[in-house]
C-alpha positions in Angstrom: -1.5 188.5 -52.5 0.1 191.5 -50.7 0.1 194.7 -52.7 3.6 196.2 -53.1 2.0 199.6 -52.3 0.7 198.5 -49.0 3.8 198.4 -46.8 2.7 199.4 -43.3 5.1 201.8 -41.6 5.0 204.5 -38.8 2.2 202.9 -36.9 2.4 202.4 -33.1 2.5 198.8 -32.0 -0.4 197.6 -29.8 0.1 198.4 -26.1 -0.2 194.9 -24.8 1.7 192.6 -22.5 2.4 195.1 -19.7 1.7 195.4 -16.0 -1.0 198.0 -15.6 -0.3 198.4 -11.9 3.5 198.4 -11.8 3.7 200.8 -14.7 1.5 203.4 -13.0 4.0 205.2 -10.7 1.4 207.4 -9.1 -0.7 204.4 -8.2 2.2 202.3 -6.9 3.3 205.2 -4.7 -0.2 205.7 -3.4 -0.4 202.1 -2.3 3.0 202.2 -0.6 2.1 205.5 1.1 -1.2 204.5 2.5 -0.8 200.8 3.4 0.7 199.4 6.6 4.3 198.5 5.7 3.6 194.9 6.8 1.0 194.6 4.0 2.9 196.3 1.1 4.8 193.3 -0.3 1.7 191.1 -0.4 -0.4 193.9 -1.9 2.2 194.7 -4.5 2.4 191.1 -5.6 -1.4 190.8 -5.8 -1.8 194.0 -7.7 1.0 193.2 -10.1 -0.6 189.8 -10.8 -3.9 191.6 -11.6 -2.0 194.3 -13.5 -0.4 191.8 -15.8 -3.7 190.2 -16.5 -5.3 193.6 -17.2 -2.5 194.4 -19.6 -2.8 191.0 -21.5 -4.2 190.5 -24.9 -6.7 188.1 -23.4 -8.2 190.7 -21.1 -8.3 193.3 -23.9 -10.2 190.8 -26.1 -12.7 190.2 -23.3 -13.4 193.9 -23.0 -13.9 194.3 -26.7 -16.2 191.2 -27.0 -18.3 192.2 -24.0 -19.0 195.6 -25.6 -19.5 194.2 -29.1 -22.0 191.7 -27.8 -24.2 193.6 -25.3 -26.7 191.9 -23.0 -30.0 190.6 -24.3 -33.2 190.6 -22.3 -35.4 187.4 -22.4 -38.7 188.2 -20.7 -40.4 184.8 -21.4 -39.3 181.3 -22.1 -40.5 179.3 -25.1 -43.7 178.3 -23.4 -44.7 181.8 -22.4 -43.6 181.7 -18.8 -42.2 185.0 -17.4 -38.5 184.5 -16.6 -37.0 188.0 -16.9 -33.4 186.9 -17.5 -30.6 188.8 -19.2 -28.0 186.9 -21.2 -24.4 188.2 -21.2 -21.6 187.3 -23.4 -19.1 184.9 -21.8 -16.5 187.6 -21.7 -18.6 189.6 -19.4 -18.7 186.7 -16.9 -14.9 186.3 -17.3 -14.3 189.9 -16.5 -16.7 189.9 -13.5 -15.3 186.6 -12.2 -11.8 188.0 -12.3 -12.8 191.1 -10.5 -14.6 189.1 -7.7 -11.7 186.6 -7.5 -9.2 189.5 -7.1 -11.1 190.7 -4.0 -12.7 193.8 -5.5 -15.8 193.1 -3.5 -13.9 192.1 -0.3 -12.6 195.4 1.0 -14.5 195.2 4.3 -13.1 191.7 5.1 -9.4 192.3 5.1 -6.8 194.7 6.5 -6.0 197.7 4.3 -8.9 196.5 2.3 -10.0 199.8 0.8 -6.6 200.9 -0.4 -5.9 197.5 -1.9 -9.4 197.3 -3.4 -9.3 200.8 -4.8 -6.0 200.1 -6.5 -7.3 196.9 -7.9 -10.5 198.5 -9.1 -8.5 201.2 -10.9 -6.3 198.6 -12.5 -8.9 196.2 -13.6 -11.4 198.8 -14.8 -9.0 199.7 -17.5 -9.9 196.5 -19.3 -13.6 197.4 -19.5 -15.8 199.6 -17.4 -19.3 198.1 -17.7 -18.7 195.1 -15.5 -17.5 197.4 -12.7 -21.1 198.4 -11.9 -22.1 195.2 -10.1 -18.6 195.1 -8.5 -19.1 198.5 -7.1 -22.7 197.9 -5.9 -21.8 194.6 -4.3 -18.9 196.3 -2.4 -21.0 199.3 -1.4 -24.0 197.3 -0.1 -22.1 196.1 2.9 -22.3 199.2 5.1 -26.0 199.6 4.3 -26.8 196.1 5.3 -25.0 196.6 8.6 -28.0 198.7 9.7 -29.6 195.3 10.3 -27.1 193.0 12.1 -29.1 189.8 11.2 -29.1 190.7 7.5 -25.5 191.6 7.6 -24.6 188.3 9.2 -26.5 186.5 6.5 -25.4 188.4 3.4 -22.0 190.0 4.1 -20.0 186.7 3.8 -21.6 186.2 0.4 -20.9 189.7 -0.8 -17.3 189.7 0.3 -16.6 186.2 -1.1 -13.9 185.9 -3.8 -16.1 183.3 -5.7 -18.2 184.5 -8.6 -21.1 182.1 -8.6 -23.1 182.7 -11.8 -26.8 182.0 -12.2 -30.1 182.6 -10.5 -30.5 180.3 -7.4 -31.3 180.9 -3.8 -28.5 182.9 -2.3 -28.1 180.4 0.5 -27.0 177.8 -2.1 -24.3 180.0 -3.6 -20.6 180.4 -2.8 -20.8 184.1 -3.5 -23.4 186.8 -4.4 -23.5 190.1 -6.2 -25.8 193.0 -5.6 -27.6 195.7 -7.6 -29.5 198.8 -6.6 -32.8 200.5 -7.6 -33.5 204.0 -6.3 -34.6 206.3 -9.1 -38.1 206.4 -10.6 -39.5 208.1 -13.7 -41.0 211.1 -11.9 -38.3 211.8 -9.4 -34.8 210.9 -10.7 -32.3 212.2 -8.1 -35.2 213.3 -5.9 -35.8 209.9 -4.4 -38.3 211.3 -1.8 -40.7 211.7 -4.7 -40.7 207.9 -5.1 -44.1 206.3 -5.4 -43.3 202.6 -5.0 -45.3 201.3 -2.1 -44.3 198.8 0.6 -47.0 196.9 2.5 -46.0 195.1 5.7 -46.6 191.3 5.8 -47.3 189.2 8.8 -43.7 188.1 9.3 -41.7 190.9 11.1 -39.5 192.9 8.8 -41.0 191.5 5.6 -43.1 193.5 3.0 -44.4 193.3 -0.5 -43.6 196.1 -2.9 -45.6 197.5 -5.7 -44.2 200.1 -8.1 -41.4 200.6 -10.6 -37.7 201.6 -10.9 -36.6 203.7 -13.9 -32.9 202.6 -13.6 -32.0 199.2 -12.1 -28.4 198.3 -12.9 -27.2 194.7 -13.3 -30.6 193.1 -13.0 -29.2 189.6 -12.9 -27.7 190.2 -9.5 -28.7 188.0 -6.5 -30.2 190.9 -4.5 -31.0 194.6 -4.7 -31.2 197.5 -2.3 -34.3 199.6 -3.2 -36.2 202.5 -1.7 -40.0 202.4 -1.3 -42.7 204.3 0.7 -43.7 202.4 3.9 -46.2 203.6 6.5 -43.6 205.7 8.2 -42.1 207.0 5.0 -39.3 206.3 2.6 -37.6 203.0 3.6 -34.7 200.8 2.4 -35.4 197.2 1.4 -33.5 194.1 0.3 -35.1 192.4 -2.7 -33.7 189.0 -3.6 -34.1 187.8 -7.2 -34.8 184.2 -6.0 -36.6 183.3 -2.8 -35.4 180.8 -0.3 -37.8 178.1 -1.6 -36.3 178.4 -5.1 -39.1 180.4 -6.7 -38.4 183.6 -8.6 -39.4 186.8 -6.9 -41.6 189.1 -8.8 -39.1 191.2 -10.8 -40.4 192.1 -14.2 -37.7 193.6 -16.4 -39.7 195.8 -18.9 -36.8 196.7 -21.1 -33.0 197.4 -21.1 -31.7 200.9 -21.6 -30.0 201.7 -24.9 -27.2 203.7 -23.5 -24.5 206.0 -24.9 -21.7 203.9 -23.4 -21.5 201.2 -20.7 -22.8 198.9 -23.4 -21.7 195.6 -21.8 -23.7 196.3 -18.6 -27.4 195.8 -18.5 -29.5 198.7 -17.0 -33.2 197.9 -16.9 -36.6 199.3 -16.1 -38.1 197.0 -13.4 -41.7 196.6 -12.2 -42.6 195.3 -8.7 -46.1 193.8 -8.2 -46.3 192.0 -4.9 -42.5 191.6 -4.8 -41.2 190.1 -1.5 -38.7 192.3 0.3 -37.0 192.5 3.7 -36.7 195.9 5.5 -33.2 197.2 6.0 -33.0 199.7 8.9 -35.9 201.5 10.4 -39.1 202.6 8.5 -38.9 206.1 7.3 -35.1 206.1 7.5 -34.4 204.9 4.0 -32.1 207.7 2.9 -30.1 207.5 6.0 -29.8 203.7 5.7 -28.6 203.7 2.1 -26.4 206.8 2.3 -23.3 204.8 3.2 -23.8 202.7 0.1 -24.2 205.9 -2.0 -21.0 207.4 -0.5 -19.1 204.2 -1.4 -20.4 204.1 -4.9 -19.5 207.8 -5.3 -16.0 207.0 -4.4 -16.1 204.3 -7.0 -17.1 206.9 -9.6 -13.9 208.8 -8.7 -11.9 205.6 -9.0 -13.6 204.6 -12.3 -13.0 208.0 -13.8 -9.4 207.8 -12.7 -9.1 204.4 -14.5 -10.5 205.9 -17.7 -8.2 208.9 -17.5 -5.2 206.6 -16.9 -5.9 204.3 -19.8 -6.5 207.3 -22.1 -3.2 209.1 -21.2 -1.3 205.8 -21.4 -2.6 205.2 -24.9 -1.9 208.8 -26.0 1.7 208.7 -24.7 2.3 205.3 -26.2 1.1 206.4 -29.6 3.2 209.6 -29.5 6.2 207.7 -28.5 6.2 205.5 -31.6 4.6 207.8 -34.1 6.8 210.1 -36.2 5.7 213.3 -37.9 7.5 216.4 -39.2 10.9 214.9 -38.8 10.8 213.4 -35.4 8.8 211.5 -32.8 5.5 213.1 -31.7 6.4 212.8 -28.0 9.5 215.0 -28.6 7.5 217.8 -30.3 7.1 220.7 -27.8 3.4 221.3 -28.4 2.5 217.6 -28.2 4.6 217.2 -25.1 2.6 220.1 -23.6 -0.7 218.3 -24.3 0.5 215.0 -23.0 1.9 216.5 -19.8 -1.4 218.3 -19.2 -3.3 215.1 -19.6 -0.8 213.3 -17.3 -1.3 215.9 -14.6 -5.1 215.5 -14.7 -4.7 211.7 -14.4 -2.2 211.7 -11.6 -4.2 214.3 -9.6 -7.3 212.1 -9.9 -5.4 208.9 -8.9 -3.7 210.5 -5.9 -7.0 211.9 -4.7 -8.8 208.6 -5.1 -6.2 206.7 -3.1 -6.3 209.3 -0.3 -10.1 208.8 0.0 -9.7 205.0 0.1 -7.2 205.4 2.9 -9.6 207.4 4.9 -12.1 204.6 4.6 -9.5 202.2 6.0 -8.7 204.5 8.9 -12.3 204.8 9.9 -11.6 207.4 12.6 -13.9 210.3 13.4 -11.6 212.8 11.8 -11.4 210.8 8.6 -15.1 210.2 8.4 -15.7 214.0 8.7 -13.1 214.5 6.0 -14.9 212.1 3.7 -18.2 213.8 4.2 -16.9 216.8 2.1 -14.1 215.3 0.1 -16.1 212.5 -1.5 -18.8 214.6 -3.1 -16.2 217.3 -4.0 -14.0 214.7 -5.7 -16.9 213.0 -7.3 -18.0 216.3 -8.8 -14.6 217.4 -10.1 -12.8 214.2 -11.2 -15.8 212.8 -13.0 -16.4 216.2 -14.7 -12.8 216.3 -15.9 -12.9 212.8 -17.4 -14.9 213.5 -20.6 -12.8 216.5 -21.9 -9.6 214.7 -20.8 -10.4 211.5 -22.7 -11.5 213.5 -25.7 -8.2 215.3 -25.9 -6.3 212.0 -25.5 -8.3 210.5 -28.4 -7.3 213.5 -30.5 -3.6 212.7 -29.8 -4.1 209.6 -31.9 -5.6 211.6 -34.7 -7.9 209.7 -37.1 -6.6 206.4 -35.7 -8.2 207.4 -32.3 -11.5 208.0 -33.9 -11.7 204.4 -35.2 -13.3 201.8 -33.0 -10.4 199.4 -33.2 -8.2 201.8 -31.2 -10.4 201.4 -28.1 -10.5 205.2 -27.6 -14.2 205.7 -28.7 -15.2 203.2 -26.1 -13.4 205.2 -23.4 -15.0 208.4 -24.6 -18.5 207.0 -24.6 -17.9 205.7 -21.1 -16.4 209.0 -19.8 -19.7 210.9 -19.0 -21.3 208.0 -17.0 -19.6 208.5 -13.6 -20.6 212.2 -13.6 -24.2 211.2 -13.9 -24.4 208.0 -11.8 -25.1 208.4 -8.1 -26.0 212.1 -8.5 -25.0 214.4 -11.2 -22.9 217.5 -10.8 -25.5 219.7 -9.2 -26.4 217.0 -6.7 -22.8 216.7 -5.6 -22.4 220.5 -5.3 -25.5 220.8 -3.2 -24.4 217.9 -1.0 -21.2 219.8 -0.3 -23.2 222.9 0.6 -25.3 220.9 3.0 -22.2 219.6 4.7 -20.7 223.0 5.0 -23.8 224.5 6.5 -24.7 221.6 8.9 -21.5 219.8 9.8 -18.7 222.1 11.0 -16.5 219.1 11.8 -16.4 218.2 8.1 -15.0 221.6 7.1 -12.5 221.5 9.9 -11.3 218.1 8.7 -11.1 219.3 5.1 -9.1 222.4 6.1 -6.8 220.4 8.3 -6.0 218.1 5.3 -5.3 220.9 2.8 -3.5 222.9 5.5 -0.9 220.1 5.9 0.8 221.5 2.7 0.7 225.2 3.6 4.0 226.9 3.1 5.3 224.5 0.5 4.1 226.3 -2.6 3.0 230.0 -2.8 0.3 229.3 -5.4 -1.3 226.7 -3.2 -1.1 229.1 -0.2 -2.9 231.7 -2.3 -5.5 229.3 -3.4 -6.2 228.2 0.2 -6.5 231.9 1.2 -9.0 232.6 -1.6 -11.0 229.5 -0.7 -11.2 230.5 2.9 -12.6 233.9 1.8 -15.3 232.2 -0.3 -16.2 229.8 2.6 -16.5 232.7 5.0 -19.7 233.9 3.4 -22.1 231.3 2.0 -24.7 233.9 1.1 -26.2 233.0 -2.3 -24.0 229.9 -2.2 -26.3 227.7 -4.3 -25.8 229.8 -7.4 -22.0 229.6 -7.1 -21.8 226.1 -5.7 -20.1 224.6 -8.7 -17.4 227.2 -8.6 -16.9 226.7 -4.9 -16.7 222.9 -5.1 -14.3 223.1 -8.1 -12.0 225.2 -6.0 -12.2 222.9 -3.1 -11.3 219.9 -5.2 -8.4 221.6 -6.9 -7.0 222.8 -3.6 -7.3 219.3 -2.2 -5.5 217.8 -5.2 -2.9 220.5 -5.1 -2.2 219.9 -1.4 -1.8 216.1 -2.0 0.5 216.6 -5.0 2.7 219.1 -3.2 3.1 216.7 -0.4 3.5 213.4 -2.3 4.3 213.9 -6.1 7.6 214.7 -7.7 8.5 218.4 -7.8 7.9 218.7 -11.6 4.3 217.3 -11.2 3.4 219.5 -8.2 5.0 222.6 -9.9 3.0 222.1 -13.1 -0.2 221.4 -11.3 0.0 224.5 -9.0 1.2 226.8 -11.8 -1.8 225.8 -14.0 -4.7 224.7 -11.9 -4.0 227.0 -8.9 -1.8 229.8 -10.2 -3.9 230.7 -13.3 -1.1 230.2 -15.8 -3.3 227.9 -18.0 -5.6 228.2 -21.0 -9.1 226.9 -21.6 -7.9 223.7 -23.4 -5.4 221.0 -22.5 -1.9 221.7 -23.8 -1.6 225.2 -22.5 0.8 224.7 -19.6 3.6 227.2 -19.1 6.4 226.2 -21.5 9.1 226.8 -18.9 8.1 223.8 -16.8 9.8 220.4 -16.9 7.2 218.8 -19.1 9.3 216.0 -20.5 9.7 214.5 -17.0 5.9 214.7 -16.4 5.3 212.8 -19.7 8.0 210.2 -19.0 6.5 209.5 -15.6 3.1 208.8 -17.2 4.3 206.3 -19.8 3.5 202.6 -19.5 6.2 200.3 -20.8 5.3 196.9 -22.2 
């Protein structure tokens, strides 16, 4: 019996039944800007189909269930045999299957593949982030495997397949395969050269057995893994299959699963190798060089993944404020709330625009673009992933107490937000990587300055920021201690340049005034009040 005192009013309706792609103007414009015109109609149709699925009640339920029912490790079967299997909720498999089926591991196999795949990854990751880990590693393994043409010929068709073939079987018997990665160890973390896992060569050329451990091995039910181990000539990259060609299980002992802050739907395990069969990828002693292209691709996915979290957070905040009334009117019309929402929208659009520009550079593949990526990827990874956590936290606050409740979905976004800043090298690692490129690869800096210089003269605040950045770059004495400051400025100048060239005037004006011109406080919601903030907020809204 309904209580007469419990009439529900002034609550925002669920944001459901909308096209996650088509309602994201910055993303749509990025796809149209960077794709060959002959591909745009097909890509738009594909992405809208995925976007409608991502915005459906069904996909939202899958994401919730996958996180409410995290993976479970089964080390042994009922008879005591070691099996080392991880059970996932069916919703996890549905999410992963949809991602693979949508081509999110197939960028290398089709024209404009990286732009199309980046847009799809940004769209589909808004349903749930944890399953994106094997999607990312499967995609990123391809360039590393190309160091061995025979291995690439064998595995690349499986990794770029649009069929998600669940279960542990020999890869040759499967219609598609997914990959994981194991680089870090207890004693070394990001310092992979401190790894102690040993590789002993076997009689068959290119084959080894591994003995050691990996402190973080993500998605341990994958069909294969790229790992680093010490061979006779030094640190070397290896491919470790879960199941050998004869159908027997490779030695892959999962000791436990990590109990993580977020990313609950995804299994991250500690793995022991003891006579584990492996195939060498690339030359002995060249492990870091071999796997670096995989690392670069997954770092870009960190940028895309954080952009997805930001986009979903700002969409939820704007949606709530549009329907919620307080103090005599809609929240979205209140000047102070509008300032907060506009600030969040700027952060989200700048991240999305930068992510799509980096994806386009991958599609181009030319020498200039490769040099540009060498600096732009770690700079973007540093800054965008760093901004994600405070941005999502502020968006949660826009929902008030409702946002602090699990049912809103906002706590899951907030728990996920720090991950991409840590994965594939935390902030200091990215900053130091930028310094190495600045000191050793002049072509990278030239390509970066050419990119940001394309917007010179269009905004005086951007011009001033470029001038100040050039002054900082002219003298790298003591650069390590100020590396974070330097990389932050590089990322902001790059974002400003892109927005000045491609975003509506009100977006570019607000970004340059706040991020580059200094008219900004230490918290979100401190934009100059004279800007056209209503247009910025309206552009960010998603309409069911």
